[in-house]
N, C-alpha and C positions, 0 to 999 in steps of 0.2 A: 626161760623166765626165771629160773632159780639162779642163775648168774646174775641178774638184775638185782634180785633181793638182797643177795650177797654184796654186789657192789653199791647199793644205796641202803643206807641206815634205816631201819625201821621208824626212827623219829624223824626223819626227812620225809618219809612218804606220808606220816601222820599229818605233819604241818601243811604237805603240799596240798590236802584237801580240806584244810581248815576254813572255817567260815571268815576268818579275818585276813584281809588282803596282805597285812604286813608279813604274817607267818607264811603265807604261801610264796610271797616274794623271797623271803629268807632262804625258803626251802630250796626256790629256783636257782638261787645263787649257789648253792650246796651243789645242786645237779651239775650246773655249769662246771665247777671246780671239778667234780669226778669225771665228767666227760672229757675235761682238758688232760687229766692224767692219763685216761684210758686213751686218748688220741695220741698223747706223747708216747705210750707204751707201744701203740700201734695195734692194741686189742680191739678190732672192730667186731668181733663176734660179740664181745660183752656190750658194746655200744649198741650194736642192733638190738640186742636183749633189753637195754636200757629203754631204747626208743619204742619198743613194742609194748614194753610196761607202760610207759606214759601214755601210749595210743589207748591200748585196749583197757587197762585197768582204771585209766583215768579219762581220757579226752572221749572215750564212747561210754562213759559210765551214765548210770541213771541218774546219778546224784549231780546237781549242778554244781556243787563247790568241788567235786572231783573234777569235772569237766574244766572248770575254770583253771585248777590246777595243773590239769594233763596239758592245757594250751601253752600256760606259761613255763611248764617244764619242758615242753617240745622247742619251744624258742631258746630257752636257755642252753638246752643240748646244743642246739644248732650255733650258738655262740660259740659253746665249748668246743665244738669240732673245728671251727674257724674254717680254714682252706679246705678240710675234709669232708666238708658239708655235703658238698655236691652230690657224692656216693651214697648218701642216705637220704637224699630229698623224696624218693619214691616212698620211703615210710613216713616221712615228716609231713609233707604236704597235705595227703589225703584226708587225715583226722582233721586237720585245720579248716580245709575247704568245708568239710562236712558240718562244721560248727557255725558257719556261715548262716546256716538255716536253723539254727537252734531256735527252740521256742522262748527260751529265756534271753532277753535282750542283754545282759550284763555278759552271757556267754558269747554272744555274737561280737559284743565291744573287745573282749578279750581274744577272740579270734582275729580280730582286725590288727589289734596291737601285736599278737604273736607273728602274724605273717608281714607285718611292717618290719620288724625285728629280724625275721629270718630273711627277708628279701635284701635287708641291708648288707647281712652277712655275705649270701650267695650271690646276689646280683644278677648278672646274666645267666648264671647257671639255671636260673628257674624258669626260664623262657620256655622250656619244652613243657612246663605246666600253664602257659600263658593262658589258653582259651578256657581252661576251669577257672582259673582266677578272674579273668575278664568276665565270664558268667556269673561268679559268685559277686563280684563287684556291682555288675550291672543290677542285680537284685538288691543289695546294701544300698545303693544310692538313691533307691525309695522306701528305705526302712521307716517303719512307723517310730522308731526311737531317735530323737535328735543326737543324742551322744553316738549313737552306731553310725549315724549319716556321718558325723563329723570326723569319727576316725576312719570311716570309709573313705571320706574325701583325701585324708592324709595318705592313705595307703595307695590310693589311685595316682596322686601326683608322684608317689615314688616309683610305682610302676612304670608311669608315663617315661618318667627320667630314665629308667633301666632299660624300656623298649627302645626309646629313641639312640641309645649309645650302643645297642647290641647290633651285631652282625648275624644273628642267629634267627632273629623273629621271622615268621613266615606268613607274608600278607595273603598268600594263595589259601593258608588254611584257616585265617581270621576271617576273610570276607563272609563265608558262607554264615559264621556267627554273627557277624555285624548284619548282614541282610534280614536274618531271621529276627533279630530284636528292633528293627527299623521302624515297625509298625506299632509298636508299643507306645500307648496314650499318655502314660504317666509322664508328668512335667519333669520330675527328677531323672526318671531314665533318659527322657529326650535330652536334657542338657548333657548328662554322662555321655551319651552317644556322640553328640555333636562335638563334645570336648575331645573325644578320641579320634575323631574323623578330622578334624582340625590340626591335631597335634602329628597324626602319621602323614596327613599331607605335607607337614612342613619338614618331614624327613627327606633328605636327597635321594637316598637310596631306596625309597619306597615309593613305588608307581601307583598312587592312589586313583590317578586320572583314569588308568588302564581300566580299573573296577568300578570306576563311577556307573554305569549303568547298573549295577548291582544295588547300589544304596540311594540312586538319585530320587527315585519316587517317595522315598521316605523323608529325605530333605525337603521335598515339596510338601509332604503331608505336615511337616512342621511349620510351614509358612502360614497357616491357619490357626496355629496354637492359640488358646486365650492368654497366654502369657506372651507380654510384650518382649521380654527378655530371650525368651527362646525363638520368636519369629526373628529377631534381631540376629542372633547367633546362626540360625539356619541361613538367613539371607547373606550374611556375611562370608559363610562356608559357600554358598553357591557362586556368589560373585568371585570369589577367589579361582573356583573350578573354572567360570566361564572365561577369566583371563587366562588361566593355563591352556584352556581349548584354543583361544586365540592365537597363542604362540607354540602349539604343540603341532608338529608336521603329521602326525597320525591319530585319529580320533575315531571310535566307533560312533558315528553319528546316527547310524539305522536305529540302534537299540534304544538310544536316547531320544530320538524322534517320537518314537511310540509312546513313551512316558509323558512327554512334552504336549503331545496331541491330547491325551486324556486331561491334563492338568489345565489345559486352555480353556476347559468347560467348566472349571471349577466354581463353586457358587462364591467363592471367597475372592473379592477384588483383588488383592495383594498378590494370590497365587496366580490367577489368571494373568495380571500383569507381567510377573517375572515369568511364566510360560512363554508368553507372546514376544517376550524380548529374547528368550533364548531361541526360540523358532527363528526370529528376526535374523540372529547372528548364524544359526545355522544354514540358513538359506543363503547367505552371503559366503559362508565359507565350506560347506559340505559340498558343493558341486555335484558330481557324477554319484557320489554316496547316496544322495537324497533322492535319485529318480524314481527308485522303487516307492518311495514314501510320499511323491508329490502330491497323490490324493488324500491321503489322510492329513498331510499338513494343510491343505487347501480347506478340508472339512473343519480344521480348528480355526482356520484364519477368518472364513466368511461369516460366522456368527459374530467374532469379535469386531468387525467392521462396524456393527451397530452397537456395539456395548455402551451402557451408559455412563462409562467414565471415558472422558476424553482423551486421556493419556493413553489408554488400550487401543481405542479407535484409530489414533494416530500411527500407532506401532503397526496395528494389525494392515492399514492401508498401505503404510510402507513396504511390509511384508509381502502383502498381496501383488504390488507392483513388481518388487523384485523377483518373484516366482514366475510370475506372467511374461517377463522379460526373458527368462530362461528358456531358449528354443532346443528342449529336449526331442529326441527322435523314437518313435516306438522300437527301432530295432535296438535301441540303447536300454530298454525295459520302460520306456515311459507309456504308461497303461492310459490310452484315450478313453478307454470305455469306462475306467475307475473315475476319471476326471468328470467326464459326463455325468456319472451316477450320482457324485457329489453336488455339481451343478443343479441337477434335477430335483435332488432333495432339498436343496436350500432355495429353491424356487417357491416353496412352500413357506417358507419362514415369515414370521410375523413382521419382519423388519424390512422397510422398503430398501435400506442401503444393501442389505445382503442380496434381495433378490435382484438388485440391479448389476452387482458384481457378479452374481452367477450368470448373468445373461452376457457380460462383457466376456466371460471365460467361454461360453459356448461359442460366442462370435469369434473368439480369437482362435480357438480349435478348429473351426470353420476356414478361417484364413489359412492355416497352416497344414492341416491334415484333413482335408475335406473328405476324401474317400473313407478315411477311417471312420469320421463322424457319421457319414451318410451308412455306413453299415450298421450304426447302433440307433438309426432313425426312428425305427419303430418303437424303440424303449422311451424316448423322450417326447415324439411328436405329440402325443396325445397332452402331455404337461404343458409344453408350449402353448398349444392351442387355448387350454384352460387358463394360461398367463393372459390371455388376452381379456378376460374378465376381471383383470387385476385393478384395484381400487386406485392405483396410482397410475397416472398418465403417464410418466416418465418410463416404467415399468413396460407398459403396454407399447410405447414407440420402440423400446430396446427389443422387445419380443417380435415386433414388426421388421426390424432391422434383421433379426436372425432367421426369421422366416424369409425374406427377399434372399438372404445369401443361400439358404437352402434351396431355393425355389429358381437359382440360376438356370438349371437344365429343365426341358420341357416336362418330363415325366413330374418332376417333384414341383413344379409350377403348378401343374393341372391337379395333383393332390393337394396342394396348398389351398387352391380355389373352392375345390370339392368338398373338403373339411370344413373350409370356413363357411360355404353356404350351408352346411349341416349344423354348423354350431347356431348360425343366425336362426336356423329354423327350430332347434331344441331350446334355444336359450333367448326369449324375447328381449329381456332385458339387455342382453349383449348388442342386440342391434339397434335398440333405442338408445341407449346411453353411450354405446363405443362404435356404433356402424360407421357412422360419418369419419370419425378420427381413423378408424381401420383402413378404410376404403381410401381415403385420402393419401393416408401414409404410404400404403402400398402403390398407390399410383405415382409416388414420387420416388421410391425404392427401385420400383420395377417400371416396363414401360406401361403407362395410363392407357393407352388404346388396347394392348395386349391382355391387361386386367379386364377393361370393360368388354371386350370381345369374349374372353373364357367365361366371365360371369353371365353374359348373354346367351352363350351356348348352353350353360347348365340350366338356366331357366327356362329356356325353350320346352324342355322337356319334364319341368318340375310338376309332380303329380299333386302337391298341396298347393292348389291354386289360391287360396287366401294368403297364404305366405308369399308366393309368387308375386303377387299383387302389390304385397306389402313392401317386398325388398325391391321390386322394380321402381315403385314410388320413391323409396330412398335413395336409389342409385341416381335416378332422373334428377333429383334436388341436388345430389352433390355434383352432378354434371353440369347444372344449371348455375350454381353458385360458387363453386370452389376455386379459388385462384389457381390451384395446382392442376386445373383441368382447362385453363383457357385455351391452351393448343388443341384440345379435343374440340372445345365450341368452334374454334376458328375452322378446323377441318370440316366439322358439319355444315357450317356456314356455306362451304363451297360443294355440297353434295350435288347440286346440279350443275355444276361445271369442272369438276374434278374426279376423276376415276377413283382415288383413293378417298375422298369425301364419300363419293356415292357408295363405294363398298363398306365404308364403317357405319353409314346409315343404315344401310341394307342388313348390317349384321347385328344390329341393335334392335331392328323392327319388330320381328316376331316375338321376342322376349318382352318389350317394351309394349306390346299389345295386351298383355295382362291388367293394363290399366289404361283407360281410355284417355285420361288426362295427361299421362307420360306420352303418348304417341302424339297428342295435340302439342305438347311442348318441343317433343323430338321435330317434328314437322315445322314448327315455327322457326326452330334453331335452324334447321336446314333450309328455311325460306321457301319452303313447298307449301305455299299458302293455297293454291287450289286444292290441293289433297287435304291440307287442313280443314277447310271449308267442307270437304266432301266426309270427312271423318266426323265433323260436327253434326252433318245433316243425317248421318248413318244411325245417330245415337237414339235409342229407343226409350221409351217411358220409364222402362226397368232400370235403365243406364243411369237415369238422373235420381242418385239418391243422395242421402246426406253425406257419404263418403266422398261422392263425385264432386259435390257443392263446397266441401272443404279444401279438397285439391284445387279446384277451381279458383277459390278464394285466393290460395297460396301463389297459383299463377299469375292472377290479376296484379297483385303486389310485387310479383317479379317483373312484370313487365314495366314496371315503373323505375327498375334499377339499373346502374350503367351498363349491364351485361345485354339488355335489350335496347340500348339506345341506338343502335343501327336500324332497328324495326320501327321505332317512334319516329326518325329521320324519314324513314321510307313513306311515311304518311304524307310527307310534303310533296309526295308524287303520287297520290292516290288514284291519278288515272292510269298510272303505269302498274300499280300495286293494288289494282281493284280487288283481288281474290284475298289480299291480305284484309283489307277494308271490310269485305264481306265475312271473313272468318271472325274478325274481332266482334261485327256486329253480331255473328251468330253466338259466340260467347255472352255477349250483352243479354240476349234473349234467354238465354238458359239460366241467368243469374236472377234471384228475387230482388224486386224493385228497392225493398227498403235495406238491402244490405250494402255494407259500406264498399264492397268490390264493385257493386253496381254503379254506386256513385262515382268511384274512381275511374272506371272504364268509360263511362259516359261522359265525364268531364274531359278524359282524354280525347275521345272521338268528336266531342264538339269543336276541339281546337283546330281540328283537320280544316285548312284554308279550302275556300271554295274553287280558288282559281286551279288548284291542283287536279280538278275533273275536266280541265280543258283538253281536247284531243287535238288542238293545234301542234302543239310541241312535244306531246307525249301520246304513246300508244297503249292500248289497254295490256294487261298483263295476258289475255287470251290470245291478242295479237302478237305478243312479243313470245309467247311459247311456240306458236306456230312457225315464227320466223326460225326459233331454235331448232325446231323439228327439221326444217328446211336445210339448217345449218349442221345437221348432225354429223356430217361427214369432215366437219371442219372442228371438230374437238368438243363440241357440245354433249353432255351426258343425256341419255335417254333413259328413264324408267318407267316400267309398265306400273304404273299406280293404280291400275283397275284390280290387277291382280291382288297387289298387296293390300288393298282396301278389303277384299275377300278374306284374307287370310286374318286381317284385323276383325272383321265380321264373325268369321268362325270362332276365334279366340274368346270374343265377348259371347258369344252365345254359349259356349263350354262354360264360362263364368256364371252367366244367368242360369243354366241349367243346376249347376253345382250349387249355387243359392237358393234355388226352389227346393233342391232335395234336401238342403239341411234345414229348411222351413218345415219342410213336410215330416222329417224326422223328429225335428223338435217338438211337434205337435203328437205324433203317434207313437213315439218311445221315451221310455221313462228316462229321467236327465243322466242316469249313471250310465246307461248303455249308449248314449249320444256320444260319448267320448271315445268308444272303441273303434270305430273306422279311423280316427284320427291316429293310432298307435302305429300304422303303417309310415306314416309321413316321419317317425322320428327313427325310422331304420336309415342306416348310411346309405347313401345313393348309390345305385349299381354303376359300377364304373363300366361295364358293358353297355348299359343304357345310354349312358351318358355320350358315348362313342358314336351312336347312331345318327343318322341325318336328321336335322331339324324338322323336317315335314312327316317324318314317321313317329318322331317323339310328339308332336302336337297332336296328331291322329290318335295316339294312345292314352292323351291325357282324360281323365275321367269327365 
């Protein structure tokens, strides 16, 4: 230190700390000259002493004017050193950088000025201190003093020029510092960072694309900045990087995909659109690299399909189609379970379009990876069943298609029908609002006869008799009216002359016995008119209740539809179909005379021509049946209707007993306790019970 005092006159040192800028400037010029002389003489020890004096006695001083003088003095010493300055930078740079955080704005300003002059002298030699300088500049870019900001901008431009022409800059050491700063919210800092990213990316020798995952999230953060200028700068930088990705042979898609997935759900529209655009390009370019991320990508796409912004919806749909078109294999890392989990979660989305696409994905997976999907069936089956209650008809139809694909094998088919009946039992609204749609669609997607046989088998042993009656009535109405079930109706019409028709008729009989009106309808459809009359005759006083009359009213109206045109035409041969006439008159006798149905049926029966009773050219149905009996060996089908009538009567007896027990319970037990016996009906049907023979099931019914 003594060497420094001897080298620099006391007057110069006094002026260096003067409050007047001109005196400090003149003193700095003197210091420059002194250091030049020492450099020429090669006296680096004295130079070191001078720099230490300027640093410790001035730059680190508690007095602001001393600090200002120290900064200008250090810059002057660097100018004096000229080409020799590099070996003294370790002493010169630290006190200058330390001054960037000074409380006095003028000191900070002089620090910028000093470093600017130092950088002009040493140029690329100060790259080793770049990270410290960058960190300081980052803070100064948001300085509260506009003069300091202005000085920092000038210094920043110079540093950028030096870095772009230097071959010593280490991007590996710089990236962690950049990543640390990317989440700063200050708009000035954000502009500063985007500026550096853009500059470094323009340098051919610096591979910024390779480090893009480290600061990509930060750039996306800036897309939602309140400043339009920052949003535009960030968007411009991202657009440039996306173009580079398209032209680059090797890109780390995986890490960036994770970031994009998060950003696709941003509340900011511009961020969502940019993220989904990037994802779209990644799906096209990424190939095998993206296989492990398919589930995450799908989770980002599906919600965007229902985005409020059309441009986002368009890109999301395109991306979804691209992704589904890629036929990846589980052996390549394609996670079927993860995809199913995403589709299951999105089935609960509030948006119909998202739910629809989720179902398309499940359907596509069933086509390509059926065995893998079925291994996860327990995880998604309940959700698929709940989706049958979806408010959208389109969603329900797609759910049914998925169910139909699952139910191709016998076990899953049985499971589907069992759970469907269970859902109908526990959710009355589902049966009322969607029952017909569900059953009709399943009959189209699966074999209609198979569906009805399975439903009938399950309902034979249904413990909840009220529910069984309700569901049978619903199934019967669908059978009688749906265009999709026309072939089943044609098959039933042949029940007395065709083995397949007879078999199907009898497969429905026991379960249809839960409803007397369903049995009457079934027998009319099967043209078993004598048995229809027997069923009507077997009805007791207790059977003729309001529910029965409502169902009878529906049947009378159905008799006037094209479905029963064959029956009405048979009335032209009343002598031959005498049991049909008797059955219809039986129904007429059960109807209240003032009802519309009574008038409709009476009007119809009045139109039966009198000539049709002639026995000359026609024979009675009774004679016809006897003729059939005699020809039983010639292909005519025989049915022991007497035993089936007993089964019907037994089932109706169970219903009457059940009705009486409910009536008694409602009188003797408080209302809150009445519901307790019903709890058992909410339990899922026992699979073992369902596999027992129908006769045992019927005997075990309560």
